[in-house]
C-alpha positions in Angstrom: 23.5 58.8 -59.0 22.1 55.3 -59.9 24.8 54.8 -62.5 27.5 55.7 -60.0 26.0 53.2 -57.5 25.9 50.4 -60.1 29.5 51.2 -61.1 30.6 51.0 -57.5 28.9 47.6 -57.0 30.5 46.3 -60.2 33.9 47.4 -58.9 33.3 45.8 -55.6 32.4 42.5 -57.2 35.5 42.6 -59.4 37.6 43.1 -56.2 35.9 40.1 -54.7 36.6 38.0 -57.8 40.3 39.1 -57.8 40.6 38.2 -54.1 39.0 34.8 -54.8 41.5 34.1 -57.6 44.4 34.9 -55.4 43.0 32.7 -52.6 42.7 29.8 -55.1 46.3 30.2 -56.2 47.5 30.1 -52.6 45.2 27.2 -51.6 43.2 25.4 -54.3 41.3 23.2 -51.7 38.6 25.7 -50.9 35.4 24.6 -49.2 32.0 25.4 -50.7 31.3 28.3 -48.4 34.4 30.2 -49.7 33.2 29.8 -53.2 29.9 31.6 -52.6 31.4 34.8 -54.1 29.1 36.4 -56.7 30.1 36.2 -60.4 31.8 39.3 -61.7 30.5 41.5 -64.5 33.8 40.9 -66.2 33.9 37.7 -68.3 37.7 37.7 -68.2 37.8 37.7 -64.4 35.2 34.9 -64.2 37.1 32.8 -66.7 40.4 33.2 -64.8 38.8 32.1 -61.5 37.1 29.1 -63.1 40.3 28.1 -65.0 42.2 28.3 -61.7 39.6 26.0 -60.1 39.6 23.5 -62.9 43.4 23.6 -63.4 44.8 20.3 -64.8 41.2 19.1 -65.7 41.5 18.2 -69.3 37.9 17.0 -69.6 36.5 20.4 -68.5 35.9 22.4 -71.8 36.0 26.2 -71.9 34.4 27.4 -75.2 34.4 31.1 -76.0 31.9 32.5 -78.5 29.9 35.6 -79.5 26.2 35.9 -79.1 24.9 37.1 -82.5 28.5 38.0 -83.3 28.4 41.0 -80.8 28.4 40.0 -77.1 31.2 37.8 -75.8 30.2 34.7 -73.8 31.8 31.5 -72.5 30.4 28.0 -72.3 31.7 25.5 -69.7 30.9 21.8 -69.6 32.5 18.5 -68.8 33.2 16.2 -71.8 31.4 12.9 -71.5 28.8 14.3 -69.0 27.0 16.7 -71.4 25.1 16.0 -74.6 27.4 17.6 -77.1 25.1 17.0 -80.1 22.2 18.8 -78.4 24.7 21.4 -77.2 25.8 22.3 -80.7 22.3 22.1 -82.4 20.0 23.7 -79.7 22.4 26.0 -77.9 25.5 27.2 -79.7 24.0 27.3 -83.2 21.0 29.5 -82.3 23.1 31.8 -80.1 25.9 32.4 -82.6 23.5 33.2 -85.4 24.4 36.8 -86.4 21.8 39.5 -86.2 22.1 43.0 -87.6 21.6 46.0 -85.3 23.2 47.7 -82.3 25.1 45.9 -79.6 22.9 44.1 -77.1 21.9 45.6 -73.8 21.3 43.5 -70.7 17.5 43.4 -71.3 17.9 42.5 -75.0 20.3 39.7 -74.2 17.8 38.2 -71.8 15.0 38.4 -74.4 17.4 37.0 -77.0 18.2 34.0 -74.8 14.6 33.3 -74.1 13.8 33.3 -77.8 16.7 31.3 -79.0 17.4 28.6 -76.4 15.2 25.7 -77.3 15.8 23.8 -74.1 13.2 23.3 -71.4 15.5 23.2 -68.3 17.3 26.5 -68.0 18.1 28.1 -64.6 20.0 31.2 -63.5 23.1 31.0 -61.4 24.7 33.7 -59.3 27.9 32.4 -57.7 31.0 30.3 -58.5 29.7 27.6 -56.2 26.5 27.4 -58.4 28.7 27.1 -61.5 30.7 24.2 -59.9 27.5 22.4 -58.8 25.9 22.6 -62.2 29.0 21.7 -64.3 29.7 18.8 -62.0 26.4 17.1 -62.8 26.7 17.6 -66.5 24.8 20.9 -67.0 26.6 23.2 -69.4 26.9 26.8 -68.0 26.9 30.0 -70.1 28.6 33.1 -68.7 28.0 36.4 -70.6 30.2 39.5 -70.5 28.9 42.5 -68.5 26.4 40.3 -66.7 26.7 39.1 -63.1 24.7 36.0 -63.6 25.0 32.9 -65.8 22.7 30.3 -67.2 22.7 26.5 -66.5 21.3 24.4 -69.3 19.9 20.9 -68.7 21.8 18.9 -71.2 23.4 16.3 -69.0 24.2 12.9 -70.5 24.9 9.7 -68.4 26.0 6.3 -69.5 23.7 3.9 -67.7 22.9 0.2 -67.6 19.6 -1.2 -68.7 16.8 -1.9 -66.2 16.9 -5.6 -65.0 15.8 -7.8 -62.2 18.1 -7.5 -59.1 20.1 -10.7 -58.9 20.0 -10.9 -55.1 16.2 -10.4 -54.9 14.7 -12.6 -57.7 11.1 -13.6 -57.6 9.1 -16.2 -59.6 6.1 -13.9 -59.9 6.4 -10.1 -59.6 7.9 -7.1 -61.2 11.4 -7.5 -62.8 12.6 -3.9 -62.7 15.3 -2.9 -60.1 17.1 0.3 -59.3 20.2 1.3 -61.2 23.1 3.6 -60.5 21.4 6.8 -62.0 19.5 8.7 -59.4 17.0 10.4 -61.8 16.1 7.1 -63.3 15.5 5.6 -59.8 13.2 8.5 -58.9 11.3 8.1 -62.1 10.8 4.4 -61.3 9.2 5.5 -58.0 7.0 8.1 -59.8 5.7 5.5 -62.2 4.3 3.4 -59.4 3.2 6.2 -57.1 1.6 8.7 -59.4 0.7 11.3 -56.7 2.1 14.7 -55.9 2.1 13.5 -52.2 5.3 11.5 -53.0 8.0 14.0 -51.9 11.7 13.9 -52.9 14.0 16.2 -51.0 17.5 16.6 -52.4 20.6 16.9 -50.2 24.3 16.9 -51.1 26.7 14.9 -49.0 30.5 14.6 -49.2 33.0 17.5 -49.4 34.6 16.3 -52.6 32.0 13.9 -54.1 29.0 16.3 -53.6 26.8 13.2 -53.9 23.1 13.7 -54.5 21.1 12.0 -51.8 17.3 12.0 -52.0 14.9 11.5 -49.1 11.6 10.1 -50.4 8.4 9.8 -48.4 4.6 10.2 -48.9 3.2 13.3 -47.3 0.1 12.5 -45.3 1.2 9.0 -44.4 4.6 9.4 -42.9 5.2 10.9 -39.5 6.9 14.4 -40.1 9.2 13.9 -37.1 10.6 10.7 -38.8 11.4 12.7 -42.0 13.0 15.4 -39.9 15.1 12.9 -38.0 16.3 11.2 -41.2 17.2 14.6 -42.7 19.0 15.7 -39.6 21.2 12.6 -39.5 22.0 13.0 -43.2 23.0 16.7 -42.7 25.3 15.7 -39.8 27.5 13.6 -42.2 30.7 15.4 -42.8 33.0 13.3 -45.0 35.2 13.6 -48.1 33.0 11.4 -50.3 29.9 9.1 -50.4 30.5 6.3 -52.9 27.6 4.0 -52.0 24.5 3.9 -49.9 26.4 1.7 -47.4 28.5 4.8 -46.5 25.2 6.5 -45.6 23.9 3.5 -43.7 26.9 3.4 -41.3 26.4 7.1 -40.4 22.6 7.1 -39.7 22.0 3.8 -37.9 21.2 3.8 -34.1 23.7 1.2 -32.9 26.8 0.9 -35.0 28.2 -2.0 -32.8 25.4 -4.4 -33.5 25.9 -7.1 -36.2 22.2 -6.6 -37.2 21.4 -4.0 -39.9 19.1 -1.3 -38.6 18.4 0.1 -42.0 16.9 -2.1 -44.7 18.5 -2.0 -48.2 16.8 -3.1 -51.3 17.3 -3.0 -55.1 13.6 -3.5 -55.8 11.3 -0.6 -56.8 8.1 -2.4 -55.6 9.6 -3.1 -52.2 10.6 0.5 -51.7 7.1 1.7 -52.8 5.4 -0.7 -50.4 7.4 0.6 -47.5 6.7 4.2 -48.4 3.0 3.4 -48.5 3.4 2.1 -44.9 4.9 5.3 -43.6 8.6 4.6 -43.9 11.2 6.9 -45.4 13.4 6.0 -48.4 16.9 7.2 -49.0 18.3 7.0 -52.5 22.0 7.8 -53.3 23.3 8.7 -56.7 25.7 6.1 -58.0 24.1 3.3 -55.9 21.4 0.8 -57.0 20.4 0.2 -53.4 17.7 2.2 -51.6 17.7 2.5 -47.9 14.5 2.1 -45.9 14.1 3.5 -42.4 13.0 2.5 -39.9 13.1 -1.3 -40.2 12.6 -4.3 -37.9 14.1 -7.7 -37.5 11.0 -9.3 -39.1 11.3 -7.0 -42.2 14.7 -8.6 -42.9 13.0 -12.0 -43.1 10.3 -11.0 -45.5 10.5 -11.5 -49.3 8.7 -9.6 -52.0 7.4 -12.9 -53.3 5.4 -13.4 -50.1 3.0 -10.8 -51.4 2.8 -12.0 -55.0 1.6 -15.6 -54.2 -1.6 -16.7 -52.4 -1.6 -15.6 -48.8 -1.6 -19.3 -47.5 1.6 -20.0 -49.5 3.2 -16.7 -48.3 2.4 -17.7 -44.7 3.9 -21.1 -45.1 7.1 -19.8 -46.7 7.4 -17.2 -43.9 7.2 -19.8 -41.2 9.7 -22.0 -43.1 12.0 -19.0 -43.2 11.7 -18.5 -39.4 12.6 -22.2 -38.9 15.7 -21.7 -41.1 16.8 -18.8 -38.9 16.8 -21.0 -35.8 18.4 -23.9 -37.8 21.2 -21.6 -39.2 21.9 -20.1 -35.8 21.7 -23.1 -33.4 22.2 -26.3 -35.3 26.1 -26.6 -35.0 26.1 -25.4 -31.4 23.3 -27.8 -30.4 25.1 -30.7 -32.0 28.4 -29.8 -30.2 26.6 -29.3 -26.9 24.7 -32.6 -27.1 27.7 -34.6 -28.3 30.1 -33.1 -25.7 27.9 -32.9 -22.5 24.5 -34.4 -23.0 24.9 -37.8 -24.7 21.9 -39.1 -22.8 19.6 -37.0 -25.0 20.6 -39.0 -28.1 18.9 -42.4 -28.8 21.2 -45.3 -28.2 21.4 -46.6 -31.8 22.1 -43.1 -33.2 24.7 -42.5 -30.4 26.5 -45.7 -31.3 26.6 -44.8 -34.9 27.9 -41.3 -34.2 30.5 -42.6 -31.8 31.7 -45.1 -34.5 32.0 -42.3 -37.1 34.1 -40.2 -34.6 36.3 -43.0 -33.4 39.2 -42.0 -35.7 38.7 -38.3 -35.4 41.5 -36.8 -33.2 39.7 -33.5 -32.4 36.9 -32.8 -29.9 33.6 -31.8 -31.4 34.2 -28.1 -30.8 37.4 -28.1 -32.8 35.8 -30.3 -35.5 32.9 -27.9 -35.9 35.2 -24.9 -36.1 37.3 -26.5 -38.8 34.3 -27.4 -40.9 32.6 -24.0 -40.4 35.8 -22.1 -41.5 36.2 -24.3 -44.5 32.6 -23.8 -45.5 32.9 -20.0 -45.1 36.1 -19.9 -47.2 34.4 -21.9 -50.0 31.4 -19.6 -49.9 33.6 -16.5 -50.2 35.6 -18.1 -53.0 32.5 -18.8 -54.9 31.4 -15.2 -54.6 34.7 -13.6 -55.5 35.6 -15.8 -58.5 34.2 -15.2 -62.0 30.5 -16.2 -62.3 31.4 -19.0 -64.8 33.6 -21.0 -62.3 32.4 -19.6 -58.9 29.5 -21.9 -58.5 31.5 -24.9 -59.7 34.3 -24.2 -57.2 32.0 -23.8 -54.2 30.0 -27.0 -55.0 32.7 -29.3 -56.2 35.2 -27.9 -53.6 32.7 -28.7 -50.8 32.1 -32.2 -52.0 35.7 -33.0 -52.6 37.0 -31.4 -49.4 34.2 -32.9 -47.3 34.7 -36.4 -48.6 38.5 -36.2 -48.3 38.3 -34.9 -44.7 36.0 -37.8 -43.7 38.3 -40.3 -45.4 41.3 -38.8 -43.7 39.6 -39.0 -40.3 39.9 -35.3 -39.7 36.1 -34.8 -39.3 33.1 -37.1 -38.9 30.3 -37.7 -41.4 27.6 -36.3 -39.0 29.5 -33.1 -38.7 29.7 -32.6 -42.5 25.9 -33.2 -42.6 25.3 -30.6 -39.8 27.5 -27.9 -41.4 26.0 -28.5 -44.9 22.4 -28.2 -43.5 23.4 -25.0 -41.7 24.8 -23.6 -44.9 21.7 -24.4 -46.9 19.5 -22.8 -44.2 21.6 -19.7 -44.3 20.9 -19.4 -48.1 17.2 -19.1 -47.4 17.6 -15.5 -46.0 16.1 -12.8 -48.2 18.7 -10.3 -47.0 22.4 -11.0 -47.4 23.4 -8.7 -44.5 21.0 -10.3 -42.1 22.3 -13.8 -43.1 25.8 -12.6 -42.5 24.9 -11.5 -39.0 23.6 -15.0 -38.3 26.8 -16.5 -39.8 28.9 -14.3 -37.5 27.0 -15.2 -34.3 27.4 -19.0 -34.9 31.0 -18.8 -33.8 30.5 -17.4 -30.2 27.6 -19.8 -29.8 29.8 -22.7 -30.7 32.3 -21.6 -28.1 29.6 -21.4 -25.4 28.3 -24.8 -26.5 31.8 -26.4 -26.3 32.5 -25.0 -22.8 29.1 -24.9 -21.0 26.9 -27.3 -23.1 23.2 -26.5 -23.5 23.5 -24.0 -20.6 25.9 -22.0 -22.7 23.7 -22.2 -25.7 20.7 -20.9 -23.7 22.9 -18.2 -22.2 23.9 -17.1 -25.7 20.3 -17.1 -26.9 19.1 -15.0 -23.9 21.9 -12.5 -24.4 21.0 -12.2 -28.1 17.3 -11.7 -27.4 18.2 -9.0 -24.8 20.4 -7.3 -27.4 17.6 -7.4 -30.0 15.1 -6.0 -27.5 17.4 -3.0 -26.8 17.9 -2.1 -30.5 16.1 0.8 -32.1 15.8 1.8 -35.7 15.0 5.5 -35.7 13.0 5.1 -32.5 11.1 2.0 -33.6 11.7 -1.1 -31.5 13.7 -3.7 -33.5 11.4 -6.6 -32.5 8.2 -4.7 -33.1 5.4 -5.7 -33.4 6.2 -8.7 -31.2 8.0 -6.8 -28.5 6.2 -4.6 -27.6 3.1 -6.6 -28.7 0.9 -4.9 -31.3 -2.0 -7.2 -32.1 -3.1 -5.2 -35.2 0.3 -5.5 -36.8 1.1 -9.1 -35.9 -1.0 -10.3 -38.8 1.8 -9.3 -41.1 4.5 -11.0 -39.1 3.2 -14.4 -38.0 1.0 -14.5 -41.0 0.8 -13.0 -44.5 -2.6 -11.5 -44.3 -4.8 -11.5 -47.4 -4.8 -8.2 -49.4 -8.5 -7.7 -48.6 -7.8 -8.0 -44.9 -4.9 -5.5 -44.8 -7.1 -2.4 -44.4 -4.9 -0.6 -41.9 -1.3 0.4 -41.8 1.2 -0.7 -39.2 0.6 1.3 -36.0 4.2 2.3 -35.3 4.8 3.8 -38.8 1.4 4.5 -40.2 -0.3 6.2 -37.2 -0.7 9.5 -39.1 -2.9 7.8 -41.7 -4.2 4.5 -40.4 -6.7 3.7 -43.2 -5.0 1.9 -46.1 -8.1 0.8 -48.1 -11.9 0.4 -47.8 -13.1 -1.9 -45.1 -14.8 -5.3 -45.7 -13.6 -6.1 -49.2 -13.6 -9.9 -48.8 -14.5 -11.4 -52.1 -17.3 -13.9 -52.6 -20.0 -14.9 -55.1 -22.7 -13.0 -53.1 -20.7 -9.7 -53.5 -20.3 -9.8 -57.2 -23.0 -7.2 -57.9 -22.0 -4.8 -55.1 
């Protein structure tokens, strides 16, 4: 009776495999749910289905062989993604070694595989979807005749670049390692710094065709579980063909997609990611991208540099305030100049006003048009410097700016003070630690210029008030964007207005670290009288 039941099940699975093969021939674009058909006990049927799926894929290798010269099996892997040397030496050679005796039974094959496969990462697979998942990430798959399961072997091989300092987040003092495009390497970099099993890494796959690995990283016991659940739910809602970079993820999970300000922080630095995880944030790492996403984030986080925490706290505080000043300068300097020159000349000292009037005497354009011309030219030069090859990009942006600025002044198209204002604005913009935050400020300068040229200082103030209201309404995964300044949190302000000393940072930020407030032991201020404690 048992034999009949097994035979009936085997026949049923073969029918399912045949039906799947016919469906693939009619429509090769099957979704993953349709491929959750169990493997058949017939190796020939399994091979036909898989060859139909990988039709016209020259890099997918199907290698038939016999285990101990008796049992037929098939190996599937992608050339260039699997370690062929290890495959030949530690998998095929031991399995193909002939052995005298009777043909293998199911149990003897399992025992033989356990004895002969000298590879640590081996897992069992049951369906065609499992085969595709494993083969696509470089794991060779073995399918054996008369068995309804296969084996996936961890022999993947990736070409990867060496670890180096992120070019956009350089520091004078601090770690030099940054993330690369290989997900497993990035996770190992996190593990090297946080050597605790409380560091959790949950794996998701996003993208219908790309099947991109996305990892949600957090520290259990510090992070709010509802935050982890919210991040995971937003990732699971993404239904797209492919995810090619973490930016694709960012656009789908942010709260307000119409805001110019980023609501998810991105970084290439391992130490920055670990620091945020230890404060109760959640990290999102995407395979193929060197940028990790940090959620939630605030406006002030975008203005903080890793180097603030690797220098003495007084220097870090001074640099932070200098950066805040640059934000105001980069946003308001051109519009204030246009407003004062167009509507409020009485605010300028007489001597300076006469000098400015003399320089603008031959300029045929009003101050608003003059400012727009110079801002557009400066933006074009900056983009040209970025897009051109590294060897000539810097030279083009610097020399081009000098030549064009001097020529424009000599031709009487713009005035010398306007060139100075635009140059100072551009330099202030370069002080931003985050490129996407700097780009938001660059974008907002143009509507502020229009308001300044039409309504004067009243228009500038109107624009600033509108901007502040917009920032107050923004949320990043429920966290107010201007926290901890609005709403005010006195305990967390010490890391916004100041860079608090390490020995004074004994608690985590209230809005993200409420689940575990204590960061370190209290009262660790150093001093000569404490040397023996």
